[in-house]
Structures are given as structure tokens and as C-alpha cells.
C-alpha positions as CSV (number, residue, x, y, z in Angstrom):
1,X,-12.0,19.3,2.5
2,X,-13.9,22.3,1.4
3,X,-14.2,22.6,-2.4
4,X,-15.0,26.2,-3.6
5,X,-14.8,26.2,-7.4
6,X,-14.7,29.5,-9.3
7,X,-14.7,30.4,-13.0
8,X,-11.4,30.8,-14.7
9,X,-10.6,33.0,-17.7
10,X,-10.8,30.1,-20.1
11,X,-14.3,29.1,-19.0
12,X,-12.9,26.2,-16.9
13,X,-13.3,25.8,-13.2
14,X,-10.4,26.8,-10.9
15,X,-10.3,24.4,-7.9
16,X,-7.8,23.2,-5.4
17,X,-7.0,19.5,-5.3
18,X,-5.1,18.6,-2.1
19,X,-4.2,22.2,-2.0
20,X,-2.7,22.4,-5.5
21,X,-4.3,25.0,-7.8
22,X,-5.8,23.3,-10.8
23,X,-8.0,24.4,-13.7
24,X,-10.6,21.9,-15.1
25,X,-10.8,22.8,-18.7
26,X,-13.6,22.5,-21.3
27,X,-11.6,20.0,-23.2
28,X,-11.6,17.5,-20.3
29,X,-8.0,18.2,-19.6
30,X,-6.7,19.4,-16.2
31,X,-4.0,22.1,-15.9
32,X,-1.9,22.1,-12.7
33,X,-1.0,25.7,-12.7
34,X,2.1,26.1,-10.5
35,X,3.7,23.0,-12.0
36,X,2.8,24.0,-15.6
37,X,1.5,20.5,-16.3
38,X,-1.4,19.5,-18.6
39,X,-3.0,16.2,-17.7
40,X,-5.4,14.2,-20.0
41,X,-6.8,10.7,-19.4
42,X,-7.9,7.8,-21.5
43,X,-7.3,8.8,-25.1
44,X,-7.8,5.2,-26.3
45,X,-6.1,5.9,-29.6
46,X,-6.8,3.4,-32.4
47,X,-10.0,2.1,-30.8
48,X,-11.7,2.3,-34.2
49,X,-9.1,0.2,-35.9
50,X,-9.2,-2.3,-33.0
51,X,-12.9,-2.8,-33.6
52,X,-12.3,-3.0,-37.4
53,X,-9.8,-5.9,-36.9
54,X,-12.7,-7.7,-35.1
55,X,-15.1,-7.0,-37.9
56,X,-17.0,-4.2,-36.3
57,X,-16.7,-1.3,-38.7
58,X,-16.4,2.1,-36.9
59,X,-15.2,5.2,-38.7
60,X,-11.4,5.0,-38.6
61,X,-10.9,8.6,-37.6
62,X,-10.9,8.5,-33.8
63,X,-7.1,8.9,-33.4
64,X,-6.9,11.9,-35.8
65,X,-9.9,13.6,-34.0
66,X,-8.5,13.0,-30.5
67,X,-5.1,14.2,-31.4
68,X,-6.5,17.3,-33.1
69,X,-8.3,18.2,-29.8
70,X,-5.2,17.6,-27.9
71,X,-3.1,19.7,-30.2
72,X,-5.6,22.6,-29.9
73,X,-5.5,22.3,-26.1
74,X,-1.7,22.3,-26.0
75,X,-1.5,25.3,-28.3
76,X,-3.8,27.2,-26.0
77,X,-2.2,26.2,-22.7
78,X,1.4,25.8,-23.9
79,X,2.4,23.6,-20.9
80,X,6.0,22.7,-20.2
81,X,4.9,19.1,-19.4
82,X,2.1,16.9,-20.6
83,X,1.1,13.7,-18.8
84,X,-1.1,11.1,-20.5
85,X,-2.8,9.4,-17.6
86,X,-3.0,5.9,-19.0
87,X,-4.9,4.0,-21.6
88,X,-3.6,6.3,-24.2
89,X,-3.8,3.4,-26.7
90,X,-6.6,1.0,-26.9
91,X,-4.7,-2.3,-27.2
92,X,-1.2,-3.7,-27.6
93,X,-1.2,-3.4,-31.4
94,X,-2.4,0.2,-31.5
95,X,0.9,1.8,-32.2
96,X,1.8,-0.2,-35.3
97,X,-1.7,0.5,-36.7
98,X,-1.4,4.3,-36.4
99,X,-1.3,6.3,-39.5
100,X,2.0,8.1,-40.3
101,X,0.1,11.4,-40.2
102,X,-1.1,10.7,-36.6
103,X,2.4,9.8,-35.5
104,X,3.7,13.0,-37.0
105,X,1.0,14.9,-35.1
106,X,2.3,13.3,-31.9
107,X,5.9,14.2,-32.6
108,X,4.9,17.8,-33.4
109,X,2.8,18.5,-30.3
110,X,5.4,16.7,-28.0
111,X,8.4,18.7,-29.4
112,X,10.0,21.0,-26.9
113,X,8.2,19.8,-23.8
114,X,8.4,17.0,-21.3
115,X,6.0,14.3,-22.5
116,X,5.1,11.4,-20.2
117,X,3.1,8.3,-20.9
118,X,1.6,6.8,-17.7
119,X,0.9,3.1,-18.1
120,X,-2.7,2.0,-18.1
121,X,-4.3,-1.4,-18.2
122,X,-5.1,-1.2,-21.9
123,X,-1.7,0.1,-23.1
124,X,1.0,-1.3,-20.8
125,X,2.1,-3.9,-23.4
126,X,1.9,-1.4,-26.2
127,X,4.1,1.2,-24.5
128,X,6.6,-1.5,-23.5
129,X,6.9,-2.9,-27.0
130,X,6.8,0.2,-29.1
131,X,8.2,3.1,-27.1
132,X,10.9,3.6,-29.8
133,X,8.1,4.8,-32.1
134,X,6.8,7.4,-29.7
135,X,8.1,10.7,-28.3
136,X,8.6,11.0,-24.5
137,X,9.0,8.6,-21.7
138,X,6.9,5.9,-20.0
139,X,6.2,6.0,-16.2
140,X,4.1,4.1,-13.7
141,X,3.1,6.9,-11.4
142,X,4.2,10.5,-10.9
143,X,4.3,12.8,-7.8
144,X,3.5,16.4,-8.5
145,X,3.7,18.5,-5.3
146,X,0.8,17.2,-3.2
147,X,-0.7,15.3,-6.1
148,X,0.0,11.6,-7.0
149,X,-0.9,10.7,-10.6
150,X,-2.0,7.2,-11.3
151,X,-4.1,5.5,-13.9
152,X,-6.6,3.5,-11.8
153,X,-8.0,5.0,-8.6
154,X,-7.3,3.1,-5.4
155,X,-10.0,2.4,-2.8
156,X,-10.0,4.1,0.5
157,X,-8.8,7.6,1.5
158,X,-6.3,8.7,-1.2
159,X,-5.5,12.4,-0.7
160,X,-4.0,14.0,-3.8
161,X,-4.8,11.2,-6.1
162,X,-5.4,12.1,-9.7
163,X,-6.7,9.2,-11.8
164,X,-8.5,8.2,-14.9
165,X,-9.6,4.7,-16.0
166,X,-13.3,4.9,-14.9
167,X,-14.5,7.4,-17.6
168,X,-16.8,9.3,-15.2
169,X,-20.1,10.7,-16.6
170,X,-22.8,12.8,-15.0
171,X,-26.5,12.4,-15.6
172,X,-28.8,15.3,-14.9
173,X,-32.5,15.2,-15.3
174,X,-34.4,18.5,-16.2
175,X,-37.7,19.3,-17.8
176,X,-38.5,15.6,-18.2
177,X,-35.3,14.8,-20.0
178,X,-32.0,13.2,-19.0
179,X,-28.6,14.5,-20.2
180,X,-25.5,12.5,-19.7
181,X,-22.0,14.0,-20.2
182,X,-18.4,13.1,-19.4
183,X,-17.2,14.9,-16.3
184,X,-14.6,15.4,-13.7
185,X,-15.5,14.2,-10.3
186,X,-13.8,15.5,-7.1
187,X,-14.2,16.3,-3.5
188,X,-11.2,18.5,-3.3
189,X,-9.0,15.7,-1.9
190,X,-8.8,13.5,-5.0
191,X,-10.1,13.7,-8.6
192,X,-11.0,11.4,-11.5
193,X,-10.7,12.9,-15.0
194,X,-13.1,12.2,-17.9
195,X,-11.9,10.2,-20.8
196,X,-10.4,12.4,-23.5
197,X,-10.7,10.0,-26.5
198,X,-13.2,10.5,-29.3
199,X,-14.7,6.9,-29.0
200,X,-14.8,6.5,-25.2
201,X,-18.0,5.9,-23.3
202,X,-18.8,6.8,-19.7
203,X,-19.7,5.3,-16.3
204,X,-22.4,7.1,-14.3
205,X,-20.7,8.7,-11.2
206,X,-23.5,7.3,-9.1
207,X,-22.2,3.8,-9.9
208,X,-20.6,2.3,-6.7
209,X,-17.3,1.9,-8.6
210,X,-17.0,5.7,-8.5
211,X,-19.3,6.8,-5.7
212,X,-17.6,4.5,-3.1
213,X,-14.3,6.3,-3.7
214,X,-15.6,9.5,-2.0
215,X,-16.3,9.7,1.8
216,X,-18.1,13.0,1.3
217,X,-20.5,14.0,-1.6
218,X,-18.2,15.1,-4.5
219,X,-18.8,17.7,-7.2
220,X,-19.3,16.8,-10.8
221,X,-17.6,19.3,-13.2
222,X,-19.2,18.9,-16.6
223,X,-17.4,20.3,-19.6
224,X,-19.5,22.3,-22.0
225,X,-18.6,24.0,-25.2
226,X,-17.6,27.3,-23.5
227,X,-17.8,26.6,-19.8
228,X,-17.3,23.8,-17.3
229,X,-20.5,23.5,-15.2
230,X,-20.3,22.6,-11.5
231,X,-23.1,20.2,-10.6
232,X,-23.8,19.3,-7.0
233,X,-24.0,15.6,-6.1
234,X,-27.7,15.9,-5.0
235,X,-28.6,17.1,-8.6
236,X,-27.2,13.9,-10.2
237,X,-29.3,10.9,-11.1
């Protein structure tokens, strides 16, 4: 499949995934234009508090920071539907640990739109036990035109698959320095979204866990402050 990205008005990259028109945004979210759906992956809310329970003291502000970014993105796009692509919460006790102010933010940004939590490996138990504390509905997968939204990418040829889970990151070397950034990775047939959460790491897209999913060299779309940069596979290290 030929992938011909072009700059969109928001600084993102306009691409077609399995023929569906999508915008890869600077926030790390993907907007599926004709369906008016905003997709984000791997928020890992309450990761900081999960580490604190185990005695590893991280600043306890990751949920507030992640939700503030998501609120700003929703305010700009104003989508009719938002899909959280799994691992929205870090562990099964994340929801009870959330601050009231963070739950209020969730209620505010979900109000008036279709809000869907897609189950991930980290948050399946949390969503099953505490859904009554959250806005929206829980789903396993979702079909969206030619797209099929899942949490974890499947091996083999999967046209239209939109997944998260792997936290893809691109590493580019220039002028004797290496820069590593979260990224989208796509060949125009399928796409893996970067992790949206404030405390999430990244897996190099050259790692076989990611690279083996693409039969042709994919494109890394690396979000910057004002633009998403298209990086050819041969430029990645």
C-alpha cells in the first residue's frame, strides 16, 4: 500500500490507513476524520501511585498531566466519539486511587460525546470492577469503517488494524547525537499509536516485536511541538 503523508492544518500528518482518512496529531492522538473519532492509546493513569505503593516514589501528578493533555486535545478537535485504546489505567487498583479532581476531569471531557474504553492487558480487571465510577462504556474491539481497533497488535497481515500496547519510539542519529521520541508507526495498511501517558516509556520501532509486524518498510511519524515529522525507515537506528 502506498503511503503519501501530507501536512494538515494542525501541524499533524494526514494519511490514509486502509483507505480511511486519518490525521496523526502532535499530541500523539489520531483523528479518524470521516467518522469524527479521536483515538488515544496507553494513558497508564495512576502509574505514579502504583509505583508509590511499592515504595518507589515518583511524582504523583501523572494522571493530572495526562488528562490535561487529553482535555486540551478534545477541546481542539471536539470529536463526537473518543476511543481509549487500552491500558488507560496502570493496574487493577488504579481507579480507586484516582483523585476526585481527576475523576471530575474525566466526567467533564466525556460529557456529551460517545466515550469508549477498550480493554488492555493492564486495565481489564480495573474496567471490569470499577466501571460504575467512570463515564462511558467498555469494549473489547471496535470496527470503524475499514479500521479495526484493538489494544495489542496481532502478528501477520492485519489490514486496517489500529493498535497500541507496544509504545513505539523512533531513534534518529544526527550530528553525532541520538534522539529518541515516541512515534506512530505505519505502512498505510495498519498503524500502532504512541503511548499518550505522561509516565510511559517506549520500544524502539526497530525491535523485532514491532518491525516484524510490517511486511514492507513502514514510516515513523514523530510528534514534535508544532509538527509531526515523517521519518523514513532507512533513517531510523
